[in-house]
Chimera marker file (.cmm) of the C-alpha trace (Angstrom):
<marker_set name="trace">
<marker id="1" x="13.232" y="39.447" z="52.293" r="1" g="1" b="0" radius="0.5"/>
<marker id="2" x="16.595" y="38.663" z="53.882" r="1" g="1" b="0" radius="0.5"/>
<marker id="3" x="17.596" y="39.920" z="57.304" r="1" g="1" b="0" radius="0.5"/>
<marker id="4" x="20.182" y="42.244" z="55.717" r="1" g="1" b="0" radius="0.5"/>
<marker id="5" x="17.719" y="43.956" z="53.385" r="1" g="1" b="0" radius="0.5"/>
<marker id="6" x="15.143" y="44.351" z="56.164" r="1" g="1" b="0" radius="0.5"/>
<marker id="7" x="17.622" y="46.588" z="57.986" r="1" g="1" b="0" radius="0.5"/>
<marker id="8" x="17.356" y="49.375" z="55.401" r="1" g="1" b="0" radius="0.5"/>
<marker id="9" x="14.448" y="51.672" z="54.574" r="1" g="1" b="0" radius="0.5"/>
<marker id="10" x="13.357" y="52.233" z="50.991" r="1" g="1" b="0" radius="0.5"/>
<marker id="11" x="15.099" y="55.633" z="50.931" r="1" g="1" b="0" radius="0.5"/>
<marker id="12" x="18.319" y="54.115" z="52.274" r="1" g="1" b="0" radius="0.5"/>
<marker id="13" x="18.222" y="51.416" z="49.589" r="1" g="1" b="0" radius="0.5"/>
<marker id="14" x="17.696" y="54.098" z="46.943" r="1" g="1" b="0" radius="0.5"/>
<marker id="15" x="20.802" y="55.921" z="48.215" r="1" g="1" b="0" radius="0.5"/>
<marker id="16" x="22.769" y="52.657" z="48.247" r="1" g="1" b="0" radius="0.5"/>
<marker id="17" x="21.727" y="51.932" z="44.651" r="1" g="1" b="0" radius="0.5"/>
<marker id="18" x="22.745" y="55.463" z="43.661" r="1" g="1" b="0" radius="0.5"/>
<marker id="19" x="26.149" y="55.018" z="45.327" r="1" g="1" b="0" radius="0.5"/>
<marker id="20" x="26.626" y="51.621" z="43.634" r="1" g="1" b="0" radius="0.5"/>
<marker id="21" x="26.146" y="53.275" z="40.251" r="1" g="1" b="0" radius="0.5"/>
<marker id="22" x="29.279" y="54.645" z="38.532" r="1" g="1" b="0" radius="0.5"/>
<marker id="23" x="29.589" y="58.399" z="39.110" r="1" g="1" b="0" radius="0.5"/>
<marker id="24" x="29.124" y="59.290" z="35.440" r="1" g="1" b="0" radius="0.5"/>
<marker id="25" x="25.845" y="57.316" z="35.303" r="1" g="1" b="0" radius="0.5"/>
<marker id="26" x="24.279" y="58.705" z="38.491" r="1" g="1" b="0" radius="0.5"/>
<marker id="27" x="20.972" y="60.514" z="38.268" r="1" g="1" b="0" radius="0.5"/>
<marker id="28" x="20.827" y="62.980" z="39.875" r="1" g="1" b="0" radius="0.5"/>
<marker id="29" x="24.517" y="63.798" z="39.437" r="1" g="1" b="0" radius="0.5"/>
<marker id="30" x="25.336" y="64.671" z="43.077" r="1" g="1" b="0" radius="0.5"/>
<marker id="31" x="24.367" y="63.643" z="46.579" r="1" g="1" b="0" radius="0.5"/>
<marker id="32" x="22.878" y="66.996" z="47.510" r="1" g="1" b="0" radius="0.5"/>
<marker id="33" x="20.387" y="66.757" z="44.635" r="1" g="1" b="0" radius="0.5"/>
<marker id="34" x="19.631" y="63.137" z="45.558" r="1" g="1" b="0" radius="0.5"/>
<marker id="35" x="18.867" y="64.208" z="49.126" r="1" g="1" b="0" radius="0.5"/>
<marker id="36" x="16.412" y="66.826" z="47.857" r="1" g="1" b="0" radius="0.5"/>
<marker id="37" x="14.764" y="64.290" z="45.538" r="1" g="1" b="0" radius="0.5"/>
<marker id="38" x="14.322" y="61.848" z="48.459" r="1" g="1" b="0" radius="0.5"/>
<marker id="39" x="13.188" y="64.634" z="50.804" r="1" g="1" b="0" radius="0.5"/>
<marker id="40" x="15.998" y="63.997" z="53.302" r="1" g="1" b="0" radius="0.5"/>
<marker id="41" x="18.984" y="66.123" z="54.241" r="1" g="1" b="0" radius="0.5"/>
<marker id="42" x="22.459" y="65.581" z="52.863" r="1" g="1" b="0" radius="0.5"/>
<marker id="43" x="23.539" y="65.292" z="56.497" r="1" g="1" b="0" radius="0.5"/>
<marker id="44" x="21.128" y="62.363" z="56.982" r="1" g="1" b="0" radius="0.5"/>
<marker id="45" x="22.666" y="60.537" z="54.020" r="1" g="1" b="0" radius="0.5"/>
<marker id="46" x="26.163" y="61.107" z="55.434" r="1" g="1" b="0" radius="0.5"/>
<marker id="47" x="24.948" y="59.682" z="58.783" r="1" g="1" b="0" radius="0.5"/>
<marker id="48" x="23.497" y="56.617" z="57.029" r="1" g="1" b="0" radius="0.5"/>
<marker id="49" x="26.826" y="56.020" z="55.310" r="1" g="1" b="0" radius="0.5"/>
<marker id="50" x="28.456" y="55.578" z="58.722" r="1" g="1" b="0" radius="0.5"/>
<marker id="51" x="26.077" y="52.792" z="59.779" r="1" g="1" b="0" radius="0.5"/>
<marker id="52" x="27.413" y="49.269" z="60.215" r="1" g="1" b="0" radius="0.5"/>
<marker id="53" x="26.922" y="47.220" z="57.083" r="1" g="1" b="0" radius="0.5"/>
<marker id="54" x="26.239" y="50.229" z="54.855" r="1" g="1" b="0" radius="0.5"/>
<marker id="55" x="29.274" y="49.869" z="52.584" r="1" g="1" b="0" radius="0.5"/>
<marker id="56" x="28.780" y="46.097" z="52.415" r="1" g="1" b="0" radius="0.5"/>
<marker id="57" x="25.221" y="46.701" z="51.163" r="1" g="1" b="0" radius="0.5"/>
<marker id="58" x="26.469" y="49.183" z="48.531" r="1" g="1" b="0" radius="0.5"/>
<marker id="59" x="29.142" y="46.689" z="47.429" r="1" g="1" b="0" radius="0.5"/>
<marker id="60" x="26.555" y="43.881" z="47.186" r="1" g="1" b="0" radius="0.5"/>
<marker id="61" x="24.448" y="46.036" z="44.868" r="1" g="1" b="0" radius="0.5"/>
<marker id="62" x="27.504" y="46.929" z="42.755" r="1" g="1" b="0" radius="0.5"/>
<marker id="63" x="28.465" y="43.232" z="42.471" r="1" g="1" b="0" radius="0.5"/>
<marker id="64" x="24.944" y="42.387" z="41.337" r="1" g="1" b="0" radius="0.5"/>
<marker id="65" x="25.206" y="45.098" z="38.668" r="1" g="1" b="0" radius="0.5"/>
<marker id="66" x="28.457" y="43.541" z="37.428" r="1" g="1" b="0" radius="0.5"/>
<marker id="67" x="26.798" y="40.141" z="37.244" r="1" g="1" b="0" radius="0.5"/>
<marker id="68" x="24.054" y="41.546" z="35.032" r="1" g="1" b="0" radius="0.5"/>
<marker id="69" x="26.673" y="43.022" z="32.663" r="1" g="1" b="0" radius="0.5"/>
<marker id="70" x="29.094" y="40.088" z="32.758" r="1" g="1" b="0" radius="0.5"/>
<marker id="71" x="28.191" y="38.768" z="29.312" r="1" g="1" b="0" radius="0.5"/>
<marker id="72" x="28.872" y="42.225" z="27.819" r="1" g="1" b="0" radius="0.5"/>
<marker id="73" x="32.210" y="42.402" z="29.640" r="1" g="1" b="0" radius="0.5"/>
<marker id="74" x="33.231" y="38.968" z="28.352" r="1" g="1" b="0" radius="0.5"/>
<marker id="75" x="32.120" y="39.986" z="24.869" r="1" g="1" b="0" radius="0.5"/>
<marker id="76" x="34.287" y="43.131" z="24.969" r="1" g="1" b="0" radius="0.5"/>
<marker id="77" x="37.212" y="41.068" z="26.265" r="1" g="1" b="0" radius="0.5"/>
<marker id="78" x="36.860" y="38.585" z="23.409" r="1" g="1" b="0" radius="0.5"/>
<marker id="79" x="36.568" y="41.332" z="20.785" r="1" g="1" b="0" radius="0.5"/>
<marker id="80" x="39.834" y="42.897" z="21.952" r="1" g="1" b="0" radius="0.5"/>
<marker id="81" x="41.548" y="39.489" z="22.126" r="1" g="1" b="0" radius="0.5"/>
<marker id="82" x="40.433" y="38.749" z="18.569" r="1" g="1" b="0" radius="0.5"/>
<marker id="83" x="41.999" y="42.043" z="17.464" r="1" g="1" b="0" radius="0.5"/>
<marker id="84" x="45.334" y="40.706" z="18.753" r="1" g="1" b="0" radius="0.5"/>
<marker id="85" x="45.684" y="42.536" z="22.081" r="1" g="1" b="0" radius="0.5"/>
<marker id="86" x="48.155" y="40.442" z="24.091" r="1" g="1" b="0" radius="0.5"/>
<marker id="87" x="46.745" y="41.565" z="27.449" r="1" g="1" b="0" radius="0.5"/>
<marker id="88" x="43.208" y="40.645" z="26.422" r="1" g="1" b="0" radius="0.5"/>
<marker id="89" x="44.348" y="37.310" z="24.979" r="1" g="1" b="0" radius="0.5"/>
<marker id="90" x="46.215" y="36.530" z="28.207" r="1" g="1" b="0" radius="0.5"/>
<marker id="91" x="43.246" y="37.427" z="30.419" r="1" g="1" b="0" radius="0.5"/>
<marker id="92" x="40.860" y="35.424" z="28.210" r="1" g="1" b="0" radius="0.5"/>
<marker id="93" x="43.095" y="32.357" z="28.448" r="1" g="1" b="0" radius="0.5"/>
<marker id="94" x="43.544" y="32.840" z="32.209" r="1" g="1" b="0" radius="0.5"/>
<marker id="95" x="39.782" y="32.968" z="32.689" r="1" g="1" b="0" radius="0.5"/>
<marker id="96" x="39.423" y="29.839" z="30.558" r="1" g="1" b="0" radius="0.5"/>
<marker id="97" x="42.122" y="28.080" z="32.631" r="1" g="1" b="0" radius="0.5"/>
<marker id="98" x="44.322" y="27.549" z="29.564" r="1" g="1" b="0" radius="0.5"/>
<marker id="99" x="47.107" y="30.018" z="30.266" r="1" g="1" b="0" radius="0.5"/>
<marker id="100" x="50.402" y="28.795" z="31.715" r="1" g="1" b="0" radius="0.5"/>
<marker id="101" x="52.855" y="31.456" z="32.792" r="1" g="1" b="0" radius="0.5"/>
<marker id="102" x="56.565" y="30.880" z="32.669" r="1" g="1" b="0" radius="0.5"/>
<marker id="103" x="58.706" y="32.300" z="35.383" r="1" g="1" b="0" radius="0.5"/>
<marker id="104" x="62.445" y="32.891" z="35.226" r="1" g="1" b="0" radius="0.5"/>
<marker id="105" x="64.190" y="31.198" z="38.102" r="1" g="1" b="0" radius="0.5"/>
<marker id="106" x="67.760" y="31.244" z="39.281" r="1" g="1" b="0" radius="0.5"/>
<marker id="107" x="68.906" y="28.766" z="41.882" r="1" g="1" b="0" radius="0.5"/>
<marker id="108" x="72.012" y="29.820" z="43.774" r="1" g="1" b="0" radius="0.5"/>
<marker id="109" x="74.462" y="27.837" z="45.828" r="1" g="1" b="0" radius="0.5"/>
<marker id="110" x="75.748" y="28.627" z="49.300" r="1" g="1" b="0" radius="0.5"/>
<marker id="111" x="78.399" y="30.952" z="47.842" r="1" g="1" b="0" radius="0.5"/>
<marker id="112" x="75.726" y="32.897" z="45.925" r="1" g="1" b="0" radius="0.5"/>
<marker id="113" x="76.814" y="31.690" z="42.481" r="1" g="1" b="0" radius="0.5"/>
<marker id="114" x="74.117" y="30.439" z="40.156" r="1" g="1" b="0" radius="0.5"/>
<marker id="115" x="73.615" y="26.675" z="40.074" r="1" g="1" b="0" radius="0.5"/>
<marker id="116" x="70.801" y="26.823" z="37.537" r="1" g="1" b="0" radius="0.5"/>
<marker id="117" x="69.147" y="29.402" z="35.334" r="1" g="1" b="0" radius="0.5"/>
<marker id="118" x="66.033" y="28.671" z="33.380" r="1" g="1" b="0" radius="0.5"/>
<marker id="119" x="62.306" y="28.932" z="33.018" r="1" g="1" b="0" radius="0.5"/>
<marker id="120" x="59.665" y="26.956" z="34.841" r="1" g="1" b="0" radius="0.5"/>
<marker id="121" x="55.993" y="26.559" z="34.122" r="1" g="1" b="0" radius="0.5"/>
<marker id="122" x="53.873" y="28.130" z="36.789" r="1" g="1" b="0" radius="0.5"/>
<marker id="123" x="50.245" y="27.100" z="37.206" r="1" g="1" b="0" radius="0.5"/>
<marker id="124" x="47.565" y="29.593" z="38.248" r="1" g="1" b="0" radius="0.5"/>
<marker id="125" x="47.744" y="28.179" z="41.794" r="1" g="1" b="0" radius="0.5"/>
<marker id="126" x="51.411" y="29.231" z="41.947" r="1" g="1" b="0" radius="0.5"/>
<marker id="127" x="51.010" y="32.771" z="40.588" r="1" g="1" b="0" radius="0.5"/>
<marker id="128" x="50.934" y="34.447" z="43.967" r="1" g="1" b="0" radius="0.5"/>
<marker id="129" x="53.909" y="32.478" z="45.226" r="1" g="1" b="0" radius="0.5"/>
<marker id="130" x="56.857" y="34.836" z="44.794" r="1" g="1" b="0" radius="0.5"/>
<marker id="131" x="59.397" y="32.803" z="46.736" r="1" g="1" b="0" radius="0.5"/>
<marker id="132" x="62.375" y="31.648" z="44.721" r="1" g="1" b="0" radius="0.5"/>
<marker id="133" x="63.982" y="28.251" z="45.049" r="1" g="1" b="0" radius="0.5"/>
<marker id="134" x="67.394" y="27.822" z="46.678" r="1" g="1" b="0" radius="0.5"/>
<marker id="135" x="69.715" y="24.860" z="46.743" r="1" g="1" b="0" radius="0.5"/>
<marker id="136" x="68.076" y="23.884" z="50.016" r="1" g="1" b="0" radius="0.5"/>
<marker id="137" x="64.843" y="23.293" z="48.084" r="1" g="1" b="0" radius="0.5"/>
<marker id="138" x="66.512" y="20.899" z="45.605" r="1" g="1" b="0" radius="0.5"/>
<link id1="1" id2="2" r="1" g="1" b="0" radius="0.2"/>
<link id1="2" id2="3" r="1" g="1" b="0" radius="0.2"/>
<link id1="3" id2="4" r="1" g="1" b="0" radius="0.2"/>
<link id1="4" id2="5" r="1" g="1" b="0" radius="0.2"/>
<link id1="5" id2="6" r="1" g="1" b="0" radius="0.2"/>
<link id1="6" id2="7" r="1" g="1" b="0" radius="0.2"/>
<link id1="7" id2="8" r="1" g="1" b="0" radius="0.2"/>
<link id1="8" id2="9" r="1" g="1" b="0" radius="0.2"/>
<link id1="9" id2="10" r="1" g="1" b="0" radius="0.2"/>
<link id1="10" id2="11" r="1" g="1" b="0" radius="0.2"/>
<link id1="11" id2="12" r="1" g="1" b="0" radius="0.2"/>
<link id1="12" id2="13" r="1" g="1" b="0" radius="0.2"/>
<link id1="13" id2="14" r="1" g="1" b="0" radius="0.2"/>
<link id1="14" id2="15" r="1" g="1" b="0" radius="0.2"/>
<link id1="15" id2="16" r="1" g="1" b="0" radius="0.2"/>
<link id1="16" id2="17" r="1" g="1" b="0" radius="0.2"/>
<link id1="17" id2="18" r="1" g="1" b="0" radius="0.2"/>
<link id1="18" id2="19" r="1" g="1" b="0" radius="0.2"/>
<link id1="19" id2="20" r="1" g="1" b="0" radius="0.2"/>
<link id1="20" id2="21" r="1" g="1" b="0" radius="0.2"/>
<link id1="21" id2="22" r="1" g="1" b="0" radius="0.2"/>
<link id1="22" id2="23" r="1" g="1" b="0" radius="0.2"/>
<link id1="23" id2="24" r="1" g="1" b="0" radius="0.2"/>
<link id1="24" id2="25" r="1" g="1" b="0" radius="0.2"/>
<link id1="25" id2="26" r="1" g="1" b="0" radius="0.2"/>
<link id1="26" id2="27" r="1" g="1" b="0" radius="0.2"/>
<link id1="27" id2="28" r="1" g="1" b="0" radius="0.2"/>
<link id1="28" id2="29" r="1" g="1" b="0" radius="0.2"/>
<link id1="29" id2="30" r="1" g="1" b="0" radius="0.2"/>
<link id1="30" id2="31" r="1" g="1" b="0" radius="0.2"/>
<link id1="31" id2="32" r="1" g="1" b="0" radius="0.2"/>
<link id1="32" id2="33" r="1" g="1" b="0" radius="0.2"/>
<link id1="33" id2="34" r="1" g="1" b="0" radius="0.2"/>
<link id1="34" id2="35" r="1" g="1" b="0" radius="0.2"/>
<link id1="35" id2="36" r="1" g="1" b="0" radius="0.2"/>
<link id1="36" id2="37" r="1" g="1" b="0" radius="0.2"/>
<link id1="37" id2="38" r="1" g="1" b="0" radius="0.2"/>
<link id1="38" id2="39" r="1" g="1" b="0" radius="0.2"/>
<link id1="39" id2="40" r="1" g="1" b="0" radius="0.2"/>
<link id1="40" id2="41" r="1" g="1" b="0" radius="0.2"/>
<link id1="41" id2="42" r="1" g="1" b="0" radius="0.2"/>
<link id1="42" id2="43" r="1" g="1" b="0" radius="0.2"/>
<link id1="43" id2="44" r="1" g="1" b="0" radius="0.2"/>
<link id1="44" id2="45" r="1" g="1" b="0" radius="0.2"/>
<link id1="45" id2="46" r="1" g="1" b="0" radius="0.2"/>
<link id1="46" id2="47" r="1" g="1" b="0" radius="0.2"/>
<link id1="47" id2="48" r="1" g="1" b="0" radius="0.2"/>
<link id1="48" id2="49" r="1" g="1" b="0" radius="0.2"/>
<link id1="49" id2="50" r="1" g="1" b="0" radius="0.2"/>
<link id1="50" id2="51" r="1" g="1" b="0" radius="0.2"/>
<link id1="51" id2="52" r="1" g="1" b="0" radius="0.2"/>
<link id1="52" id2="53" r="1" g="1" b="0" radius="0.2"/>
<link id1="53" id2="54" r="1" g="1" b="0" radius="0.2"/>
<link id1="54" id2="55" r="1" g="1" b="0" radius="0.2"/>
<link id1="55" id2="56" r="1" g="1" b="0" radius="0.2"/>
<link id1="56" id2="57" r="1" g="1" b="0" radius="0.2"/>
<link id1="57" id2="58" r="1" g="1" b="0" radius="0.2"/>
<link id1="58" id2="59" r="1" g="1" b="0" radius="0.2"/>
<link id1="59" id2="60" r="1" g="1" b="0" radius="0.2"/>
<link id1="60" id2="61" r="1" g="1" b="0" radius="0.2"/>
<link id1="61" id2="62" r="1" g="1" b="0" radius="0.2"/>
<link id1="62" id2="63" r="1" g="1" b="0" radius="0.2"/>
<link id1="63" id2="64" r="1" g="1" b="0" radius="0.2"/>
<link id1="64" id2="65" r="1" g="1" b="0" radius="0.2"/>
<link id1="65" id2="66" r="1" g="1" b="0" radius="0.2"/>
<link id1="66" id2="67" r="1" g="1" b="0" radius="0.2"/>
<link id1="67" id2="68" r="1" g="1" b="0" radius="0.2"/>
<link id1="68" id2="69" r="1" g="1" b="0" radius="0.2"/>
<link id1="69" id2="70" r="1" g="1" b="0" radius="0.2"/>
<link id1="70" id2="71" r="1" g="1" b="0" radius="0.2"/>
<link id1="71" id2="72" r="1" g="1" b="0" radius="0.2"/>
<link id1="72" id2="73" r="1" g="1" b="0" radius="0.2"/>
<link id1="73" id2="74" r="1" g="1" b="0" radius="0.2"/>
<link id1="74" id2="75" r="1" g="1" b="0" radius="0.2"/>
<link id1="75" id2="76" r="1" g="1" b="0" radius="0.2"/>
<link id1="76" id2="77" r="1" g="1" b="0" radius="0.2"/>
<link id1="77" id2="78" r="1" g="1" b="0" radius="0.2"/>
<link id1="78" id2="79" r="1" g="1" b="0" radius="0.2"/>
<link id1="79" id2="80" r="1" g="1" b="0" radius="0.2"/>
<link id1="80" id2="81" r="1" g="1" b="0" radius="0.2"/>
<link id1="81" id2="82" r="1" g="1" b="0" radius="0.2"/>
<link id1="82" id2="83" r="1" g="1" b="0" radius="0.2"/>
<link id1="83" id2="84" r="1" g="1" b="0" radius="0.2"/>
<link id1="84" id2="85" r="1" g="1" b="0" radius="0.2"/>
<link id1="85" id2="86" r="1" g="1" b="0" radius="0.2"/>
<link id1="86" id2="87" r="1" g="1" b="0" radius="0.2"/>
<link id1="87" id2="88" r="1" g="1" b="0" radius="0.2"/>
<link id1="88" id2="89" r="1" g="1" b="0" radius="0.2"/>
<link id1="89" id2="90" r="1" g="1" b="0" radius="0.2"/>
<link id1="90" id2="91" r="1" g="1" b="0" radius="0.2"/>
<link id1="91" id2="92" r="1" g="1" b="0" radius="0.2"/>
<link id1="92" id2="93" r="1" g="1" b="0" radius="0.2"/>
<link id1="93" id2="94" r="1" g="1" b="0" radius="0.2"/>
<link id1="94" id2="95" r="1" g="1" b="0" radius="0.2"/>
<link id1="95" id2="96" r="1" g="1" b="0" radius="0.2"/>
<link id1="96" id2="97" r="1" g="1" b="0" radius="0.2"/>
<link id1="97" id2="98" r="1" g="1" b="0" radius="0.2"/>
<link id1="98" id2="99" r="1" g="1" b="0" radius="0.2"/>
<link id1="99" id2="100" r="1" g="1" b="0" radius="0.2"/>
<link id1="100" id2="101" r="1" g="1" b="0" radius="0.2"/>
<link id1="101" id2="102" r="1" g="1" b="0" radius="0.2"/>
<link id1="102" id2="103" r="1" g="1" b="0" radius="0.2"/>
<link id1="103" id2="104" r="1" g="1" b="0" radius="0.2"/>
<link id1="104" id2="105" r="1" g="1" b="0" radius="0.2"/>
<link id1="105" id2="106" r="1" g="1" b="0" radius="0.2"/>
<link id1="106" id2="107" r="1" g="1" b="0" radius="0.2"/>
<link id1="107" id2="108" r="1" g="1" b="0" radius="0.2"/>
<link id1="108" id2="109" r="1" g="1" b="0" radius="0.2"/>
<link id1="109" id2="110" r="1" g="1" b="0" radius="0.2"/>
<link id1="110" id2="111" r="1" g="1" b="0" radius="0.2"/>
<link id1="111" id2="112" r="1" g="1" b="0" radius="0.2"/>
<link id1="112" id2="113" r="1" g="1" b="0" radius="0.2"/>
<link id1="113" id2="114" r="1" g="1" b="0" radius="0.2"/>
<link id1="114" id2="115" r="1" g="1" b="0" radius="0.2"/>
<link id1="115" id2="116" r="1" g="1" b="0" radius="0.2"/>
<link id1="116" id2="117" r="1" g="1" b="0" radius="0.2"/>
<link id1="117" id2="118" r="1" g="1" b="0" radius="0.2"/>
<link id1="118" id2="119" r="1" g="1" b="0" radius="0.2"/>
<link id1="119" id2="120" r="1" g="1" b="0" radius="0.2"/>
<link id1="120" id2="121" r="1" g="1" b="0" radius="0.2"/>
<link id1="121" id2="122" r="1" g="1" b="0" radius="0.2"/>
<link id1="122" id2="123" r="1" g="1" b="0" radius="0.2"/>
<link id1="123" id2="124" r="1" g="1" b="0" radius="0.2"/>
<link id1="124" id2="125" r="1" g="1" b="0" radius="0.2"/>
<link id1="125" id2="126" r="1" g="1" b="0" radius="0.2"/>
<link id1="126" id2="127" r="1" g="1" b="0" radius="0.2"/>
<link id1="127" id2="128" r="1" g="1" b="0" radius="0.2"/>
<link id1="128" id2="129" r="1" g="1" b="0" radius="0.2"/>
<link id1="129" id2="130" r="1" g="1" b="0" radius="0.2"/>
<link id1="130" id2="131" r="1" g="1" b="0" radius="0.2"/>
<link id1="131" id2="132" r="1" g="1" b="0" radius="0.2"/>
<link id1="132" id2="133" r="1" g="1" b="0" radius="0.2"/>
<link id1="133" id2="134" r="1" g="1" b="0" radius="0.2"/>
<link id1="134" id2="135" r="1" g="1" b="0" radius="0.2"/>
<link id1="135" id2="136" r="1" g="1" b="0" radius="0.2"/>
<link id1="136" id2="137" r="1" g="1" b="0" radius="0.2"/>
<link id1="137" id2="138" r="1" g="1" b="0" radius="0.2"/>
</marker_set>
């Protein structure tokens, strides 16, 4: 057992697993009923939720749940892409590393008039870069 998991009791882990489950899939459906089932008070659960590392543990469980369902998620993505959904096609190609975005760019001179208008290919590494080129970059 890792040092992180040794920090939590079995009841705390059960609460974390419950919290990592989507609301509509939770059994029992609310925290008060969960507290009764675990024979602890709702107040105790709220206190646990304030402990250092609690939310990280819940998030780790949720990520593990996503990993288990990843093949189903990819399958749903592919089905929608095959139906012609542009957004699903784009995401599928992005995940495969085969999607190249184009970005409209306008380069202006010192007087603010356009020197160049056009489109440039932008690689996935550049997607977050929102800076535009100026004549100083030429």
